[in-house]
C-alpha positions in Angstrom: 128.1 76.1 150.0 127.6 76.4 146.3 124.1 75.5 144.6 124.5 72.0 143.2 121.1 72.9 140.8 122.9 72.7 137.6 121.9 75.9 135.5 120.9 76.2 131.4 121.9 78.5 129.6 119.4 80.0 127.3 120.3 81.0 124.0 119.4 84.4 122.8 117.5 85.6 119.2 120.0 83.9 116.5 122.5 86.0 114.6 121.3 88.0 111.2 122.8 86.4 108.4 121.2 83.0 110.6 118.0 81.3 111.8 116.6 78.1 112.5 114.4 76.3 109.9 111.8 76.3 111.9 111.6 79.7 112.7 111.9 80.8 108.7 109.3 78.2 108.1 106.7 79.8 110.3 107.5 83.4 108.8 107.2 82.5 105.4 103.9 80.5 106.1 102.6 83.2 107.7 104.0 86.5 105.2 102.9 84.6 102.3 99.5 83.4 103.9 100.0 79.8 102.4 96.4 79.1 103.9 94.3 80.9 102.0 94.1 79.2 98.2 92.7 76.1 97.2 96.4 75.4 95.6 96.9 71.7 94.1 100.8 72.7 94.9 101.7 71.5 98.5 102.9 75.1 99.5 105.6 75.4 102.3 108.4 73.7 103.1 108.1 70.2 101.1 111.8 68.8 102.1 113.3 69.2 105.4 117.0 69.6 105.6 119.3 71.4 107.9 118.0 73.3 110.9 120.0 76.3 110.6 119.3 77.9 107.5 122.7 80.7 106.8 122.4 81.4 103.1 119.1 80.7 100.2 119.3 79.7 96.4 116.1 80.6 94.7 114.5 79.0 91.8 112.0 79.6 89.5 111.3 75.5 88.9 112.1 72.4 90.6 114.3 70.3 89.0 117.8 67.4 89.7 120.0 71.1 88.2 118.6 73.8 90.4 118.8 71.5 93.9 122.5 70.2 92.6 123.3 74.1 91.6 121.7 75.2 95.3 124.0 72.5 97.2 127.3 73.5 95.4 126.1 77.4 95.9 126.3 76.3 99.7 122.7 77.4 100.3 121.0 75.5 102.9 117.3 77.0 101.8 116.1 76.3 97.9 113.2 78.6 97.6 111.1 77.6 94.5 107.2 78.8 92.3 106.9 75.4 91.1 107.2 72.0 93.6 107.5 68.6 94.0 104.6 68.1 94.7 101.2 68.6 93.0 98.2 67.6 95.7 98.6 63.2 94.1 100.8 60.7 95.5 103.9 60.4 93.5 105.8 57.2 93.5 109.7 58.0 94.9 111.4 56.7 91.8 113.5 57.7 88.5 114.0 61.5 87.9 111.5 62.6 91.4 113.5 59.6 93.7 116.6 61.7 92.3 115.2 65.0 92.6 114.5 63.9 96.3 117.7 62.2 97.0 119.9 65.1 95.9 118.3 67.6 98.6 118.5 64.7 101.1 121.9 64.3 100.5 123.0 67.3 100.6 120.8 68.0 103.7 119.2 71.0 101.9 115.5 72.2 102.6 113.1 72.8 99.9 110.5 75.6 100.4 107.6 76.0 97.6 105.5 78.5 96.9 103.0 78.4 94.4 99.7 80.6 94.3 100.6 82.8 97.1 103.7 83.9 95.5 101.7 84.4 92.4 99.4 86.8 93.9 101.6 88.5 97.2 100.8 91.7 97.2 104.1 93.1 97.9 106.4 90.1 96.5 104.2 88.0 94.1 104.6 87.8 90.6 102.0 89.9 89.1 102.8 92.6 91.9 106.7 93.2 90.9 105.5 93.2 86.9 103.1 96.3 87.8 105.8 97.8 89.6 108.8 97.8 86.6 105.5 98.7 84.5 104.7 102.0 87.0 100.8 100.1 86.6 98.9 102.8 88.6 95.4 102.6 90.3 96.5 98.6 90.7 93.5 96.0 91.4 92.6 93.1 91.6 92.5 90.9 88.6 92.6 87.1 87.2 89.9 84.7 88.5 91.6 81.3 89.9 89.2 79.4 91.8 87.2 82.3 93.6 90.5 84.3 94.1 92.2 87.5 92.0 95.8 86.7 91.9 96.3 89.6 89.3 96.3 93.1 88.8 94.9 95.4 86.4 95.8 99.1 86.1 96.3 101.8 83.7 99.4 102.8 82.2 101.5 105.8 83.0 100.5 106.9 78.9 99.1 105.0 76.1 101.5 103.3 74.1 101.3 101.3 70.9 100.9 97.7 70.8 104.8 97.4 69.6 106.2 99.2 71.7 105.0 97.6 74.6 105.3 94.3 73.5 109.2 95.9 73.0 109.1 96.9 76.5 108.0 93.7 78.3 110.8 92.1 76.0 113.3 94.2 77.9 112.1 93.6 81.4 112.2 89.6 81.1 114.4 88.9 78.4 111.9 86.6 76.6 110.3 87.4 72.7 107.5 88.4 73.1 104.4 86.2 71.2 101.7 88.9 70.5 98.1 88.3 69.9 96.4 92.0 68.3 93.1 91.1 68.7 92.3 94.7 70.4 93.1 98.4 69.6 96.5 99.3 68.8 97.1 101.1 71.9 97.9 99.7 75.4 96.3 102.0 78.5 94.0 99.4 80.2 96.7 96.5 80.8 96.0 93.1 83.2 98.5 91.2 84.3 98.2 87.1 85.1 101.9 86.0 85.1 102.1 82.0 83.8 99.2 80.0 82.8 96.8 83.4 82.2 95.2 83.0 79.0 92.1 81.8 79.9 91.6 85.4 81.8 91.2 87.0 78.3 86.9 87.2 78.5 87.6 88.6 82.0 90.2 91.2 81.0 86.8 91.9 78.4 84.3 92.5 81.1 86.9 94.7 83.2 87.7 97.1 80.4 90.7 96.2 79.6 92.4 96.6 76.0 95.3 94.3 76.6 96.0 91.5 79.0 100.1 90.4 79.9 100.4 87.0 80.8 102.8 83.6 80.2 102.5 80.8 78.0 99.4 80.9 75.2 96.8 78.0 74.9 96.0 77.1 72.1 92.2 76.9 73.3 92.0 80.4 74.0 93.7 81.5 70.8 90.5 82.9 68.8 89.1 84.5 72.3 92.0 87.9 71.8 90.6 88.5 68.8 86.7 87.4 69.2 86.8 89.6 72.5 88.6 92.8 71.1 91.6 91.8 73.5 95.4 92.5 72.9 97.4 89.2 74.6 101.1 89.6 75.0 103.0 86.7 76.0 105.9 86.7 77.4 106.5 83.2 78.3 105.5 81.2 81.9 108.9 81.2 83.2 109.9 84.5 82.3 107.0 86.1 83.7 107.7 84.4 86.9 111.3 84.9 88.1 110.3 88.3 90.1 108.3 86.6 93.2 111.1 84.0 94.5 113.5 86.9 93.3 111.6 89.9 95.5 110.6 87.0 98.3 114.6 85.7 98.2 115.6 89.0 99.0 113.2 90.2 100.8 114.4 87.5 103.5 118.1 89.5 103.0 116.3 92.2 104.8 114.5 90.2 107.3 117.1 87.9 108.5 120.1 89.0 106.7 120.6 85.5 104.9 122.7 85.9 101.5 120.5 84.7 98.6 121.4 84.2 94.9 119.1 83.1 92.2 119.5 80.0 90.2 118.8 81.2 86.2 117.9 78.0 84.7 115.0 79.4 81.4 113.0 77.2 80.0 112.1 79.4 76.8 108.5 78.8 77.4 
């Protein structure tokens, strides 16, 4: 006699190169430890799209252009450092509406990782820059609301400030702005990607001779010279391309997801 009870086929694990959105979001949230930082950015999934992820795009910023480029590339997920929401209600009007609508029309997921990606010890912006510069004995540095999000250490050998700036320029592709407030050699270095100009006093207190960061701020101009610390500004955008690229590559390693980086430099 045939058993009339219906059978249900259980779905096995997704093949490499495909992952359910919710599974991927949980993995990212845990890997980045997004709840550990009092970040004004809405870290995590900001716009929900298709339920299955097969391709990833990565970008520093979220704009109509990056969203459309991600959609045109066939991506199911756009991974960004600077998302759409920053701690305050924002009416869905004007350019913000266009951004949201473009993502929704493309059924594109938008995932943002701000401070958690600056600070991450493996794929963070500062960790990747430190690795590229062969920073030795890296230690937490760069206070942000009670959290150290940057790194400090020693270069393998002292080098002139000009040679160091040239090296950073080759790494980022951005012409560096140099405030030579300290000794003419670079050896003990602090790194804070993006908006780290306010870390000069902390660098001086830690005995560092040079701070590498992204963009300058007028209110901190005199700090370099009064604290006796060199500051090398390599661009907010260019010091923050490293994290999203490294994180996207990590997703490829973990889930087999192909990815591409959408490069839209701001010159800032």
